[in-house]
N, C-alpha and C positions, 0 to 999 in steps of 0.2 A: 568382441573385438575376436578372433579363432588364436587357437591352442600360438602358432606359431608368432600373433601381434604382441599375445602374455609374454610368454616366452623374450620377444624383443626388450619388451616394455622392463619386465625383470631387468635383464641384463643392462640395459639403461639407467638404472636405480642406482641398482649395484656399483655400475661405471664411476654414473656419478659421485658416490661415497665416498669412491681411491679419488675419484680427483681431487675431494677438498681434506683432505687424507695428503697431499703429493701436493709439491714443488710445481711455479709456474713450468718450469722449466724441463719440467718430467709428465706433468699433466701432460699435454701434446702427443707425448710417445705412448702413453696410457692409452689418451682416445683414440688412435691412431692403433692402435692394434689389435683395440676391442671391438672397434670400428669394422675390422681387416676380419679377426674370427665371425662378425654377423655377418657379413656379404657371404664368405663362407660359408657359413653354415645353412643358412639360403639355398643355397647350390646343393644340398646335400636333400633333395626334399624329392616325393616320388612324385615322377613326371610322365604323364598321362599321353598314350598317344592314343592316333589311329591309322591305321593299313589302312586301305583299300585297294583295289582292280579297277585296272580301266583302261576299257576296250571294243569300238580301234580308235578314241578316241579320251583328247583330256574331256569334252565335253557329255564323256559318258561312260556312269558308274554302271561298270558289270557286277561287281560284288563288293558290298560291306565288310566291313571284319570288323567292324565293333572299338569302341573305346577300350583301353585297357590300360592297366597301371607295367610300367616295366621292373623285371623282377629276374629272377633265378631262372627264372625255369622260361620256354617256347611261348614267350606269348602270341601265337598266332599256329598251334599244332595242322595241320593238317586242313591250310586254307585253300578254299576252293579242292577241296578233295586230293591236291597232290602236292601244295606246299606251305613247309613249316617257315617260317618267318620271327624269326631271333634275335633283338637286338638286344645290345647292351650299352656301356655308359661307350665306347670304343667302335663297335660293328651293328651290322647287320648285316645280315646271314636269311639269305634265301635259300632255300633249299627244294633241291626237285627230289620226289621220292617216287614217281615212276613213269613218266613225259620222256618217249622218247620224241624227238624230227626236232623241226622249226616252226618256234613260238608264233602264234597267228598276226598274220602283217597288218599293218592299218602306219595312220600319223602317231598314234597314242599302242604300246602292250604291255602293261606292264603297273607300276605299283603308286601309289602316293602317297607318302608317311607326313602325320601330319603332327607334332607335338602341340598338346591342349595348353598346356601347363607345368611351370617348373624351367624350360631351357631352348632355346632358340638354335638355330645350325648355324655354325659356321663355315663351313665346309665337309665335301662327299667326294670321296673316290672312287675307284674301284681296286682292290685289294689284288697286290702279284699272283699272291697262291690262288685265286678264282682258277673251280674248273671253265667257267662264263664269264663273261661280262657285257655288262648294257652297253645299247648305240648308244645312252646319251644317260646323264646326271643333270639337277642343276635343281636346285636353293632358289625357293620363289617366295617370296614374304617373308625370309627368317626361318619360316617356321611350316612349313612345306617341302617336302622331299622328293623332285620327281624323276622317277627309276624306269627307266625306255627297256622292250626287251621283244621287238614288234619285230621279227624274221628270225630271234636270233636262235639257234641252234641249243640241244639239251639232250643228255642223257638222266640219265637215271639215275641217282644218289649224289651225282654232282649238286655244286652251289657256287652262286656268287656271292664274295664278301662285300662290304659296303665300306671302309672307314669314313668315320663320320668325327666330328672335333664337335662338342658341342659347347655354349655361356649361361649359366644362372640369368635365368631371370629373377631377382628378387621376387618375392612380396612387395606391397604396397607399407604392410606394417615394419619390415623392418629397414627402409626408408625415414619412415616417421622417427623410429629411433636412433637411427645414423642423422636425422638434422636435433632431435633432440641432446644428445649428445654431443653433437659441436657449435650449442647452443653457449652453453659457458661461454669458449673462448671468444663468439663473435659477442659478446659481451662485454668481457676484456678487451675488445680489439677498441668498442665504442668510447672506452673510458680512459683508455689510453691515450686516442686524442685525442679527446676532451680537457685532461689532463695536459699536453704536452701546451695548448691553446689555451688554455688558464696560464704555464709558465710564460708564453711570449710575452 
């Protein structure tokens, strides 16, 4: 069992102890609150990503930026010698450091941002304050973001900002802990049905 799984198991044990001391009318509310807290905690886990450049099409890898964990620092400084790529909880910022002119033409020239763990993409749009914008933005399979800048004109020091919305993907241990937490209420429901049949 990993560290997150151990924390979830401990949370379940504490919750069950609380439920045993609580009336039936209140125990359901306690369970729902604790399950919500568990899934919220899962969303704060570190997100592992990969940012790579594809050019002149989606089938051709130009540069693999490698895997890294999202943090408060710039995740990909001076990528390809010209770009800073900074990822936050709500934005991806592509900062052109030196290049002047049109970016290379092709069916695709840009980045594929892949979430490897922790979250999935819900939406992605160009921010209105961007200095330049991509030709297209698309989410593929939930965890891949394609951002195409083929033939886009850029200037040094300018930024393209992509606003993103993501959702947490809880670890399997979190689902397991939630199932254990809900188990007593399923058993209570079975007992209630059995007693009702006997009363009839």
